[in-house]
MARRO-626197 format. One record per residue (C-alpha): residue in three letters; chain; x, y, z. Coordinates in steps of 0.5 Angstrom, whole numbers, padded with zeros to 4 digits. Example, Ala and Ser with C-alpha at 12.3 -4.5 7.8 and 13.67 -1.06 7.14 Angstrom:
<nodes>
<node sero="ALA" kolpa="A" c1="0025" c2="-0009" c3="0016"/>
<node sero="SER" kolpa="A" c1="0027" c2="-0002" c3="0014"/>
</nodes>
This chain:
<nodes>
<node sero="PHE" kolpa="A" c1="-0011" c2="0010" c3="0005"/>
<node sero="ASN" kolpa="A" c1="-0014" c2="0004" c3="0007"/>
<node sero="ASN" kolpa="A" c1="-0010" c2="-0002" c3="0007"/>
<node sero="LYS" kolpa="A" c1="-0011" c2="-0007" c3="0001"/>
<node sero="ARG" kolpa="A" c1="-0010" c2="-0014" c3="-0002"/>
<node sero="ILE" kolpa="A" c1="-0010" c2="-0015" c3="-0009"/>
<node sero="LEU" kolpa="A" c1="-0014" c2="-0022" c3="-0010"/>
<node sero="GLY" kolpa="A" c1="-0013" c2="-0022" c3="-0018"/>
<node sero="THR" kolpa="A" c1="-0015" c2="-0020" c3="-0025"/>
<node sero="VAL" kolpa="A" c1="-0020" c2="-0022" c3="-0030"/>
<node sero="PRO" kolpa="A" c1="-0022" c2="-0021" c3="-0037"/>
<node sero="VAL" kolpa="A" c1="-0027" c2="-0016" c3="-0039"/>
<node sero="GLU" kolpa="A" c1="-0031" c2="-0018" c3="-0046"/>
<node sero="PRO" kolpa="A" c1="-0032" c2="-0014" c3="-0052"/>
<node sero="ASP" kolpa="A" c1="-0039" c2="-0012" c3="-0050"/>
<node sero="GLY" kolpa="A" c1="-0036" c2="-0010" c3="-0043"/>
<node sero="SER" kolpa="A" c1="-0039" c2="-0016" c3="-0039"/>
<node sero="ALA" kolpa="A" c1="-0035" c2="-0020" c3="-0034"/>
<node sero="TYR" kolpa="A" c1="-0037" c2="-0026" c3="-0030"/>
<node sero="PHE" kolpa="A" c1="-0032" c2="-0029" c3="-0025"/>
<node sero="SER" kolpa="A" c1="-0031" c2="-0033" c3="-0018"/>
<node sero="VAL" kolpa="A" c1="-0029" c2="-0029" c3="-0012"/>
<node sero="PRO" kolpa="A" c1="-0028" c2="-0031" c3="-0005"/>
<node sero="ALA" kolpa="A" c1="-0034" c2="-0031" c3="-0001"/>
<node sero="ASP" kolpa="A" c1="-0035" c2="-0027" c3="0005"/>
<node sero="ARG" kolpa="A" c1="-0029" c2="-0022" c3="0003"/>
<node sero="PHE" kolpa="A" c1="-0030" c2="-0015" c3="0003"/>
<node sero="LEU" kolpa="A" c1="-0029" c2="-0013" c3="-0005"/>
<node sero="TYR" kolpa="A" c1="-0028" c2="-0007" c3="-0009"/>
<node sero="PHE" kolpa="A" c1="-0027" c2="-0007" c3="-0017"/>
<node sero="GLN" kolpa="A" c1="-0023" c2="-0003" c3="-0021"/>
<node sero="LEU" kolpa="A" c1="-0023" c2="-0003" c3="-0029"/>
<node sero="LEU" kolpa="A" c1="-0017" c2="-0003" c3="-0032"/>
<node sero="ASP" kolpa="A" c1="-0014" c2="-0002" c3="-0039"/>
<node sero="ALA" kolpa="A" c1="-0010" c2="-0006" c3="-0044"/>
<node sero="ASN" kolpa="A" c1="-0004" c2="-0004" c3="-0040"/>
<node sero="GLY" kolpa="A" c1="-0007" c2="-0005" c3="-0033"/>
<node sero="MET" kolpa="A" c1="-0008" c2="0002" c3="-0031"/>
<node sero="MET" kolpa="A" c1="-0014" c2="0004" c3="-0028"/>
<node sero="ILE" kolpa="A" c1="-0020" c2="0007" c3="-0032"/>
<node sero="GLN" kolpa="A" c1="-0024" c2="0008" c3="-0026"/>
<node sero="SER" kolpa="A" c1="-0025" c2="0005" c3="-0019"/>
<node sero="MET" kolpa="A" c1="-0030" c2="0003" c3="-0014"/>
<node sero="ARG" kolpa="A" c1="-0031" c2="0007" c3="-0008"/>
<node sero="SER" kolpa="A" c1="-0035" c2="0002" c3="-0004"/>
<node sero="GLY" kolpa="A" c1="-0035" c2="-0005" c3="-0004"/>
<node sero="THR" kolpa="A" c1="-0039" c2="-0011" c3="-0004"/>
<node sero="ILE" kolpa="A" c1="-0039" c2="-0018" c3="0000"/>
<node sero="VAL" kolpa="A" c1="-0042" c2="-0025" c3="-0004"/>
<node sero="ARG" kolpa="A" c1="-0044" c2="-0031" c3="0001"/>
<node sero="PRO" kolpa="A" c1="-0042" c2="-0038" c3="0000"/>
<node sero="GLY" kolpa="A" c1="-0046" c2="-0041" c3="-0007"/>
<node sero="GLU" kolpa="A" c1="-0049" c2="-0034" c3="-0008"/>
<node sero="THR" kolpa="A" c1="-0049" c2="-0031" c3="-0015"/>
<node sero="LEU" kolpa="A" c1="-0049" c2="-0023" c3="-0015"/>
<node sero="GLY" kolpa="A" c1="-0050" c2="-0018" c3="-0021"/>
<node sero="CYS" kolpa="A" c1="-0049" c2="-0011" c3="-0021"/>
<node sero="VAL" kolpa="A" c1="-0057" c2="-0009" c3="-0022"/>
<node sero="GLY" kolpa="A" c1="-0060" c2="-0005" c3="-0017"/>
<node sero="CYS" kolpa="A" c1="-0054" c2="0000" c3="-0016"/>
<node sero="HIS" kolpa="A" c1="-0052" c2="0000" c3="-0024"/>
<node sero="GLU" kolpa="A" c1="-0059" c2="-0002" c3="-0027"/>
<node sero="ASP" kolpa="A" c1="-0066" c2="-0001" c3="-0025"/>
<node sero="ARG" kolpa="A" c1="-0068" c2="-0007" c3="-0022"/>
<node sero="GLN" kolpa="A" c1="-0075" c2="-0006" c3="-0024"/>
<node sero="SER" kolpa="A" c1="-0073" c2="-0006" c3="-0032"/>
<node sero="ALA" kolpa="A" c1="-0072" c2="-0012" c3="-0036"/>
<node sero="VAL" kolpa="A" c1="-0064" c2="-0013" c3="-0038"/>
<node sero="GLY" kolpa="A" c1="-0066" c2="-0015" c3="-0045"/>
<node sero="ASN" kolpa="A" c1="-0066" c2="-0021" c3="-0049"/>
<node sero="HIS" kolpa="A" c1="-0059" c2="-0021" c3="-0051"/>
<node sero="PRO" kolpa="A" c1="-0054" c2="-0025" c3="-0047"/>
<node sero="MET" kolpa="A" c1="-0048" c2="-0022" c3="-0045"/>
<node sero="ALA" kolpa="A" c1="-0042" c2="-0025" c3="-0048"/>
<node sero="ALA" kolpa="A" c1="-0039" c2="-0027" c3="-0041"/>
<node sero="THR" kolpa="A" c1="-0045" c2="-0031" c3="-0039"/>
<node sero="ARG" kolpa="A" c1="-0044" c2="-0036" c3="-0044"/>
<node sero="ARG" kolpa="A" c1="-0038" c2="-0039" c3="-0041"/>
<node sero="GLU" kolpa="A" c1="-0036" c2="-0041" c3="-0035"/>
<node sero="PRO" kolpa="A" c1="-0034" c2="-0036" c3="-0030"/>
<node sero="SER" kolpa="A" c1="-0027" c2="-0033" c3="-0030"/>
<node sero="LYS" kolpa="A" c1="-0022" c2="-0035" c3="-0024"/>
<node sero="LEU" kolpa="A" c1="-0018" c2="-0030" c3="-0021"/>
<node sero="GLN" kolpa="A" c1="-0011" c2="-0029" c3="-0024"/>
<node sero="PRO" kolpa="A" c1="-0006" c2="-0027" c3="-0018"/>
<node sero="PHE" kolpa="A" c1="-0002" c2="-0021" c3="-0018"/>
<node sero="TYR" kolpa="A" c1="0006" c2="-0023" c3="-0018"/>
<node sero="GLY" kolpa="A" c1="0005" c2="-0028" c3="-0012"/>
<node sero="PRO" kolpa="A" c1="0000" c2="-0030" c3="-0007"/>
<node sero="GLU" kolpa="A" c1="-0005" c2="-0025" c3="-0004"/>
<node sero="ARG" kolpa="A" c1="-0002" c2="-0020" c3="0001"/>
<node sero="LEU" kolpa="A" c1="-0003" c2="-0013" c3="0004"/>
<node sero="TYR" kolpa="A" c1="0001" c2="-0008" c3="-0001"/>
<node sero="ASN" kolpa="A" c1="0007" c2="-0006" c3="0002"/>
<node sero="TYR" kolpa="A" c1="0011" c2="0000" c3="-0002"/>
<node sero="TYR" kolpa="A" c1="0017" c2="-0002" c3="0001"/>
<node sero="ALA" kolpa="A" c1="0017" c2="-0009" c3="-0001"/>
<node sero="GLU" kolpa="A" c1="0013" c2="-0008" c3="-0008"/>
<node sero="VAL" kolpa="A" c1="0015" c2="-0001" c3="-0011"/>
<node sero="GLN" kolpa="A" c1="0022" c2="0001" c3="-0008"/>
<node sero="PRO" kolpa="A" c1="0026" c2="-0006" c3="-0011"/>
<node sero="VAL" kolpa="A" c1="0023" c2="-0003" c3="-0018"/>
<node sero="PHE" kolpa="A" c1="0027" c2="0004" c3="-0017"/>
<node sero="ASP" kolpa="A" c1="0033" c2="0000" c3="-0014"/>
<node sero="ARG" kolpa="A" c1="0034" c2="-0004" c3="-0020"/>
<node sero="ASN" kolpa="A" c1="0032" c2="0002" c3="-0025"/>
<node sero="CYS" kolpa="A" c1="0033" c2="0009" c3="-0022"/>
<node sero="VAL" kolpa="A" c1="0038" c2="0009" c3="-0016"/>
<node sero="LYS" kolpa="A" c1="0044" c2="0009" c3="-0021"/>
<node sero="CYS" kolpa="A" c1="0042" c2="0017" c3="-0022"/>
<node sero="HIS" kolpa="A" c1="0037" c2="0018" c3="-0017"/>
<node sero="ASP" kolpa="A" c1="0041" c2="0017" c3="-0011"/>
<node sero="TYR" kolpa="A" c1="0044" c2="0021" c3="-0006"/>
<node sero="GLY" kolpa="A" c1="0049" c2="0026" c3="-0009"/>
<node sero="LYS" kolpa="A" c1="0047" c2="0023" c3="-0016"/>
<node sero="PRO" kolpa="A" c1="0045" c2="0028" c3="-0021"/>
<node sero="GLY" kolpa="A" c1="0038" c2="0026" c3="-0022"/>
<node sero="THR" kolpa="A" c1="0036" c2="0028" c3="-0015"/>
<node sero="LYS" kolpa="A" c1="0036" c2="0035" c3="-0017"/>
<node sero="LYS" kolpa="A" c1="0029" c2="0033" c3="-0020"/>
<node sero="VAL" kolpa="A" c1="0027" c2="0027" c3="-0015"/>
<node sero="THR" kolpa="A" c1="0031" c2="0022" c3="-0010"/>
<node sero="LEU" kolpa="A" c1="0029" c2="0015" c3="-0011"/>
<node sero="ALA" kolpa="A" c1="0033" c2="0012" c3="-0006"/>
<node sero="GLY" kolpa="A" c1="0030" c2="0007" c3="-0001"/>
<node sero="ASP" kolpa="A" c1="0033" c2="0010" c3="0005"/>
<node sero="LEU" kolpa="A" c1="0028" c2="0009" c3="0011"/>
<node sero="GLY" kolpa="A" c1="0027" c2="0016" c3="0014"/>
<node sero="ILE" kolpa="A" c1="0023" c2="0018" c3="0020"/>
<node sero="ILE" kolpa="A" c1="0016" c2="0016" c3="0018"/>
<node sero="PHE" kolpa="A" c1="0017" c2="0013" c3="0011"/>
<node sero="ASN" kolpa="A" c1="0022" c2="0012" c3="0006"/>
<node sero="ALA" kolpa="A" c1="0026" c2="0017" c3="0002"/>
<node sero="SER" kolpa="A" c1="0023" c2="0016" c3="-0005"/>
<node sero="TYR" kolpa="A" c1="0016" c2="0015" c3="-0002"/>
<node sero="VAL" kolpa="A" c1="0016" c2="0022" c3="0001"/>
<node sero="GLU" kolpa="A" c1="0019" c2="0025" c3="-0006"/>
<node sero="LEU" kolpa="A" c1="0014" c2="0022" c3="-0010"/>
<node sero="ARG" kolpa="A" c1="0008" c2="0025" c3="-0006"/>
<node sero="SER" kolpa="A" c1="0011" c2="0031" c3="-0004"/>
<node sero="LYS" kolpa="A" c1="0013" c2="0033" c3="-0011"/>
<node sero="GLY" kolpa="A" c1="0007" c2="0032" c3="-0014"/>
<node sero="LEU" kolpa="A" c1="0009" c2="0026" c3="-0019"/>
<node sero="VAL" kolpa="A" c1="0003" c2="0022" c3="-0017"/>
<node sero="ASN" kolpa="A" c1="-0004" c2="0024" c3="-0017"/>
<node sero="VAL" kolpa="A" c1="-0008" c2="0021" c3="-0012"/>
<node sero="PRO" kolpa="A" c1="-0014" c2="0023" c3="-0008"/>
<node sero="GLY" kolpa="A" c1="-0010" c2="0021" c3="-0001"/>
<node sero="ALA" kolpa="A" c1="-0015" c2="0021" c3="0005"/>
<node sero="GLY" kolpa="A" c1="-0020" c2="0025" c3="0001"/>
<node sero="PRO" kolpa="A" c1="-0024" c2="0029" c3="-0002"/>
<node sero="THR" kolpa="A" c1="-0030" c2="0025" c3="-0002"/>
<node sero="LYS" kolpa="A" c1="-0032" c2="0028" c3="-0009"/>
<node sero="THR" kolpa="A" c1="-0034" c2="0023" c3="-0015"/>
<node sero="TYR" kolpa="A" c1="-0028" c2="0023" c3="-0020"/>
<node sero="ASP" kolpa="A" c1="-0029" c2="0022" c3="-0027"/>
<node sero="PRO" kolpa="A" c1="-0026" c2="0016" c3="-0031"/>
<node sero="TYR" kolpa="A" c1="-0018" c2="0017" c3="-0032"/>
<node sero="ALA" kolpa="A" c1="-0019" c2="0023" c3="-0027"/>
<node sero="TRP" kolpa="A" c1="-0014" c2="0021" c3="-0022"/>
<node sero="GLY" kolpa="A" c1="-0009" c2="0015" c3="-0021"/>
<node sero="SER" kolpa="A" c1="-0003" c2="0012" c3="-0026"/>
<node sero="HIS" kolpa="A" c1="-0006" c2="0016" c3="-0033"/>
<node sero="THR" kolpa="A" c1="-0005" c2="0023" c3="-0030"/>
<node sero="SER" kolpa="A" c1="0001" c2="0021" c3="-0026"/>
<node sero="LYS" kolpa="A" c1="0007" c2="0025" c3="-0028"/>
<node sero="LEU" kolpa="A" c1="0012" c2="0019" c3="-0026"/>
<node sero="VAL" kolpa="A" c1="0008" c2="0014" c3="-0031"/>
<node sero="GLN" kolpa="A" c1="0008" c2="0019" c3="-0036"/>
<node sero="VAL" kolpa="A" c1="0015" c2="0020" c3="-0036"/>
<node sero="LEU" kolpa="A" c1="0016" c2="0013" c3="-0036"/>
<node sero="GLN" kolpa="A" c1="0012" c2="0012" c3="-0042"/>
<node sero="LYS" kolpa="A" c1="0015" c2="0017" c3="-0046"/>
<node sero="GLY" kolpa="A" c1="0022" c2="0014" c3="-0045"/>
<node sero="HIS" kolpa="A" c1="0027" c2="0017" c3="-0040"/>
<node sero="ASN" kolpa="A" c1="0034" c2="0016" c3="-0042"/>
<node sero="ASP" kolpa="A" c1="0036" c2="0009" c3="-0042"/>
<node sero="VAL" kolpa="A" c1="0031" c2="0006" c3="-0037"/>
<node sero="LYS" kolpa="A" c1="0026" c2="0000" c3="-0040"/>
<node sero="LEU" kolpa="A" c1="0022" c2="-0003" c3="-0035"/>
<node sero="SER" kolpa="A" c1="0020" c2="-0010" c3="-0035"/>
<node sero="LYS" kolpa="A" c1="0012" c2="-0011" c3="-0035"/>
<node sero="GLU" kolpa="A" c1="0012" c2="-0013" c3="-0028"/>
<node sero="ASP" kolpa="A" c1="0016" c2="-0007" c3="-0026"/>
<node sero="PHE" kolpa="A" c1="0011" c2="-0003" c3="-0030"/>
<node sero="ASP" kolpa="A" c1="0005" c2="-0006" c3="-0027"/>
<node sero="ARG" kolpa="A" c1="0008" c2="-0005" c3="-0020"/>
<node sero="ILE" kolpa="A" c1="0009" c2="0002" c3="-0020"/>
<node sero="VAL" kolpa="A" c1="0002" c2="0003" c3="-0024"/>
<node sero="THR" kolpa="A" c1="-0002" c2="-0001" c3="-0019"/>
<node sero="TRP" kolpa="A" c1="0001" c2="0002" c3="-0013"/>
<node sero="ILE" kolpa="A" c1="-0001" c2="0009" c3="-0015"/>
<node sero="ASP" kolpa="A" c1="-0008" c2="0006" c3="-0017"/>
<node sero="LEU" kolpa="A" c1="-0009" c2="0003" c3="-0010"/>
<node sero="ASN" kolpa="A" c1="-0009" c2="0011" c3="-0008"/>
<node sero="ALA" kolpa="A" c1="-0001" c2="0010" c3="-0007"/>
<node sero="PRO" kolpa="A" c1="-0001" c2="0007" c3="0000"/>
<node sero="TYR" kolpa="A" c1="0006" c2="0006" c3="0004"/>
<node sero="TYR" kolpa="A" c1="0005" c2="0002" c3="0010"/>
<node sero="PRO" kolpa="A" c1="0001" c2="-0005" c3="0009"/>
<node sero="THR" kolpa="A" c1="-0002" c2="-0004" c3="0016"/>
<node sero="TYR" kolpa="A" c1="-0004" c2="0001" c3="0021"/>
<node sero="ALA" kolpa="A" c1="-0001" c2="-0003" c3="0027"/>
<node sero="SER" kolpa="A" c1="0006" c2="0000" c3="0030"/>
<node sero="ALA" kolpa="A" c1="0012" c2="-0002" c3="0033"/>
<node sero="TYR" kolpa="A" c1="0013" c2="0005" c3="0036"/>
<node sero="PRO" kolpa="A" c1="0006" c2="0007" c3="0039"/>
<node sero="ASN" kolpa="A" c1="0009" c2="0013" c3="0043"/>
<node sero="ASN" kolpa="A" c1="0014" c2="0016" c3="0038"/>
<node sero="ARG" kolpa="A" c1="0012" c2="0021" c3="0033"/>
<node sero="PHE" kolpa="A" c1="0007" c2="0018" c3="0028"/>
<node sero="GLY" kolpa="A" c1="0008" c2="0012" c3="0031"/>
<node sero="ARG" kolpa="A" c1="0013" c2="0010" c3="0026"/>
<node sero="SER" kolpa="A" c1="0020" c2="0014" c3="0028"/>
<node sero="PRO" kolpa="A" c1="0025" c2="0009" c3="0032"/>
<node sero="LEU" kolpa="A" c1="0027" c2="0016" c3="0035"/>
<node sero="ASP" kolpa="A" c1="0023" c2="0019" c3="0041"/>
<node sero="ASP" kolpa="A" c1="0022" c2="0026" c3="0041"/>
<node sero="ARG" kolpa="A" c1="0028" c2="0028" c3="0046"/>
<node sero="GLN" kolpa="A" c1="0032" c2="0025" c3="0041"/>
<node sero="LEU" kolpa="A" c1="0029" c2="0028" c3="0035"/>
<node sero="GLY" kolpa="A" c1="0030" c2="0035" c3="0039"/>
<node sero="GLU" kolpa="A" c1="0037" c2="0034" c3="0040"/>
<node sero="LEU" kolpa="A" c1="0038" c2="0032" c3="0033"/>
<node sero="GLY" kolpa="A" c1="0035" c2="0038" c3="0030"/>
<node sero="HIS" kolpa="A" c1="0039" c2="0042" c3="0035"/>
<node sero="LEU" kolpa="A" c1="0045" c2="0039" c3="0033"/>
<node sero="THR" kolpa="A" c1="0044" c2="0040" c3="0026"/>
<node sero="GLY" kolpa="A" c1="0040" c2="0046" c3="0026"/>
<node sero="VAL" kolpa="A" c1="0035" c2="0043" c3="0021"/>
<node sero="GLY" kolpa="A" c1="0028" c2="0041" c3="0022"/>
<node sero="MET" kolpa="A" c1="0026" c2="0034" c3="0023"/>
<node sero="SER" kolpa="A" c1="0022" c2="0033" c3="0016"/>
<node sero="PRO" kolpa="A" c1="0021" c2="0026" c3="0014"/>
<node sero="THR" kolpa="A" c1="0027" c2="0027" c3="0009"/>
<node sero="ALA" kolpa="A" c1="0032" c2="0029" c3="0014"/>
<node sero="VAL" kolpa="A" c1="0035" c2="0023" c3="0016"/>
<node sero="SER" kolpa="A" c1="0037" c2="0016" c3="0013"/>
<node sero="PHE" kolpa="A" c1="0037" c2="0010" c3="0018"/>
<node sero="THR" kolpa="A" c1="0039" c2="0006" c3="0012"/>
<node sero="ARG" kolpa="A" c1="0045" c2="0010" c3="0011"/>
<node sero="PRO" kolpa="A" c1="0046" c2="0015" c3="0017"/>
<node sero="GLU" kolpa="A" c1="0052" c2="0018" c3="0014"/>
<node sero="MET" kolpa="A" c1="0048" c2="0020" c3="0008"/>
<node sero="SER" kolpa="A" c1="0043" c2="0023" c3="0012"/>
<node sero="PRO" kolpa="A" c1="0041" c2="0030" c3="0009"/>
<node sero="CYS" kolpa="A" c1="0041" c2="0034" c3="0016"/>
<node sero="LEU" kolpa="A" c1="0048" c2="0032" c3="0016"/>
<node sero="ALA" kolpa="A" c1="0050" c2="0036" c3="0010"/>
<node sero="LYS" kolpa="A" c1="0052" c2="0043" c3="0013"/>
<node sero="LEU" kolpa="A" c1="0056" c2="0040" c3="0019"/>
<node sero="ASP" kolpa="A" c1="0063" c2="0039" c3="0018"/>
<node sero="LYS" kolpa="A" c1="0066" c2="0032" c3="0019"/>
<node sero="SER" kolpa="A" c1="0071" c2="0035" c3="0024"/>
<node sero="ASP" kolpa="A" c1="0065" c2="0039" c3="0028"/>
<node sero="PRO" kolpa="A" c1="0064" c2="0035" c3="0035"/>
<node sero="LYS" kolpa="A" c1="0056" c2="0036" c3="0033"/>
<node sero="TYR" kolpa="A" c1="0057" c2="0032" c3="0027"/>
<node sero="ALA" kolpa="A" c1="0059" c2="0026" c3="0031"/>
<node sero="GLN" kolpa="A" c1="0054" c2="0027" c3="0036"/>
<node sero="ALA" kolpa="A" c1="0048" c2="0028" c3="0031"/>
<node sero="LEU" kolpa="A" c1="0051" c2="0021" c3="0027"/>
<node sero="ALA" kolpa="A" c1="0051" c2="0017" c3="0033"/>
<node sero="ILE" kolpa="A" c1="0043" c2="0019" c3="0035"/>
<node sero="ILE" kolpa="A" c1="0042" c2="0017" c3="0027"/>
<node sero="ARG" kolpa="A" c1="0046" c2="0011" c3="0028"/>
<node sero="ALA" kolpa="A" c1="0042" c2="0009" c3="0035"/>
<node sero="GLY" kolpa="A" c1="0035" c2="0010" c3="0031"/>
<node sero="LYS" kolpa="A" c1="0038" c2="0005" c3="0025"/>
<node sero="ALA" kolpa="A" c1="0040" c2="0000" c3="0031"/>
<node sero="MET" kolpa="A" c1="0033" c2="0001" c3="0034"/>
<node sero="LEU" kolpa="A" c1="0030" c2="-0001" c3="0027"/>
<node sero="ALA" kolpa="A" c1="0034" c2="-0007" c3="0027"/>
<node sero="GLN" kolpa="A" c1="0032" c2="-0009" c3="0034"/>
<node sero="ARG" kolpa="A" c1="0025" c2="-0008" c3="0033"/>
<node sero="PRO" kolpa="A" c1="0023" c2="-0007" c3="0025"/>
<node sero="ARG" kolpa="A" c1="0018" c2="-0002" c3="0023"/>
<node sero="ALA" kolpa="A" c1="0011" c2="-0004" c3="0019"/>
<node sero="GLU" kolpa="A" c1="0014" c2="-0004" c3="0012"/>
<node sero="MET" kolpa="A" c1="0020" c2="-0008" c3="0014"/>
<node sero="PRO" kolpa="A" c1="0021" c2="-0016" c3="0015"/>
<node sero="GLY" kolpa="A" c1="0020" c2="-0019" c3="0022"/>
<node sero="PHE" kolpa="A" c1="0015" c2="-0013" c3="0024"/>
<node sero="LYS" kolpa="A" c1="0011" c2="-0015" c3="0030"/>
<node sero="PRO" kolpa="A" c1="0006" c2="-0009" c3="0033"/>
<node sero="ILE" kolpa="A" c1="0007" c2="-0008" c3="0040"/>
<node sero="GLY" kolpa="A" c1="0003" c2="-0004" c3="0046"/>
<node sero="PRO" kolpa="A" c1="-0005" c2="-0003" c3="0044"/>
<node sero="ASP" kolpa="A" c1="-0004" c2="-0005" c3="0037"/>
<node sero="ALA" kolpa="A" c1="-0001" c2="-0012" c3="0039"/>
<node sero="GLN" kolpa="A" c1="-0007" c2="-0013" c3="0044"/>
<node sero="ARG" kolpa="A" c1="-0012" c2="-0010" c3="0038"/>
<node sero="GLU" kolpa="A" c1="-0010" c2="-0015" c3="0033"/>
<node sero="ALA" kolpa="A" c1="-0010" c2="-0021" c3="0038"/>
<node sero="LYS" kolpa="A" c1="-0017" c2="-0019" c3="0039"/>
<node sero="TYR" kolpa="A" c1="-0018" c2="-0019" c3="0032"/>
<node sero="ASP" kolpa="A" c1="-0015" c2="-0026" c3="0030"/>
<node sero="VAL" kolpa="A" c1="-0020" c2="-0029" c3="0036"/>
<node sero="LEU" kolpa="A" c1="-0026" c2="-0026" c3="0033"/>
<node sero="ALA" kolpa="A" c1="-0024" c2="-0028" c3="0026"/>
<node sero="SER" kolpa="A" c1="-0023" c2="-0035" c3="0028"/>
<node sero="GLU" kolpa="A" c1="-0029" c2="-0035" c3="0031"/>
<node sero="LEU" kolpa="A" c1="-0033" c2="-0032" c3="0025"/>
<node sero="ARG" kolpa="A" c1="-0030" c2="-0037" c3="0020"/>
<node sero="ARG" kolpa="A" c1="-0032" c2="-0043" c3="0025"/>
<node sero="MET" kolpa="A" c1="-0039" c2="-0040" c3="0025"/>
<node sero="ARG" kolpa="A" c1="-0039" c2="-0039" c3="0017"/>
<node sero="GLN" kolpa="A" c1="-0037" c2="-0046" c3="0016"/>
<node sero="ALA" kolpa="A" c1="-0042" c2="-0049" c3="0020"/>
<node sero="ILE" kolpa="A" c1="-0048" c2="-0044" c3="0016"/>
<node sero="ALA" kolpa="A" c1="-0045" c2="-0047" c3="0010"/>
<node sero="ALA" kolpa="A" c1="-0045" c2="-0054" c3="0012"/>
<node sero="GLY" kolpa="A" c1="-0052" c2="-0053" c3="0015"/>
<node sero="ARG" kolpa="A" c1="-0050" c2="-0055" c3="0022"/>
<node sero="LYS" kolpa="A" c1="-0051" c2="-0053" c3="0029"/>
<node sero="LEU" kolpa="A" c1="-0045" c2="-0050" c3="0032"/>
<node sero="ALA" kolpa="A" c1="-0044" c2="-0050" c3="0040"/>
<node sero="LEU" kolpa="A" c1="-0042" c2="-0043" c3="0043"/>
<node sero="PRO" kolpa="A" c1="-0035" c2="-0043" c3="0046"/>
<node sero="VAL" kolpa="A" c1="-0036" c2="-0042" c3="0054"/>
<node sero="ASP" kolpa="A" c1="-0032" c2="-0037" c3="0058"/>
<node sero="GLY" kolpa="A" c1="-0032" c2="-0037" c3="0065"/>
<node sero="GLY" kolpa="A" c1="-0038" c2="-0041" c3="0065"/>
<node sero="LYS" kolpa="A" c1="-0042" c2="-0037" c3="0061"/>
<node sero="LYS" kolpa="A" c1="-0044" c2="-0038" c3="0054"/>
<node sero="TYR" kolpa="A" c1="-0043" c2="-0032" c3="0049"/>
</nodes>
């Protein structure tokens, strides 16, 4: 579930070799992709390359005390490849921004609330208590195959990710008249191969509410559950279209409880507009998360300053705080 950024993609030669440039001082991990951009295997650890350093895989994937042979690998006979970006600049991968638009363009005409396709899966983008509707449906109905937060065992190639996910298999076989563009297909399989994360950041705009994500507090959720007689599951509420909230389905619109319940959900929608959640544009963390991120920003800035000095071979004056050097 770690937040991830896609730095880019590089080619692999017919002999299996690759030679490429990466940003220095970044924590990196690699995935091997097939011709369709689908993951074959994923690195479970990471590495860091220093400025000007050339790093290979000998030591972990080869015996460092044996010769590698006298046949140069194809990739080393040319200049290093440059990273090819993933549909735009480097950014934290955000399900709501990267994947949901694909479903909006291609799927919700049948898989929206009240449509025939919801008997199998709802792919609407409506924001719920914790996640959005489509994300909860895809994960809870087993349509994507990922380890999630565990277990820790080692998986064989092709054992998890897009190759073994029912969602991708349906799309590859053809589903009614749905024909995804290459970019739309890439966005779905890449999300799955990144271990199907939802939020781009752990930081929260609602640290005191359920899971740090709900715009409604426990009192409001309890009252809503009492009025509707429905448990407040992740799919019970739509803050995007309050009237479409599944928890309202059993209430008659003439029942006073319906109006009261709808008012609570609308209050949640208004709160999200005022204070966007982490998957939404305009998000800003508050409370301890805001303080923590401000601290990290200062530390990251100082670390960049130190690394620039090291790379340039010059001394660096330490900052002074309250008359004391640190």
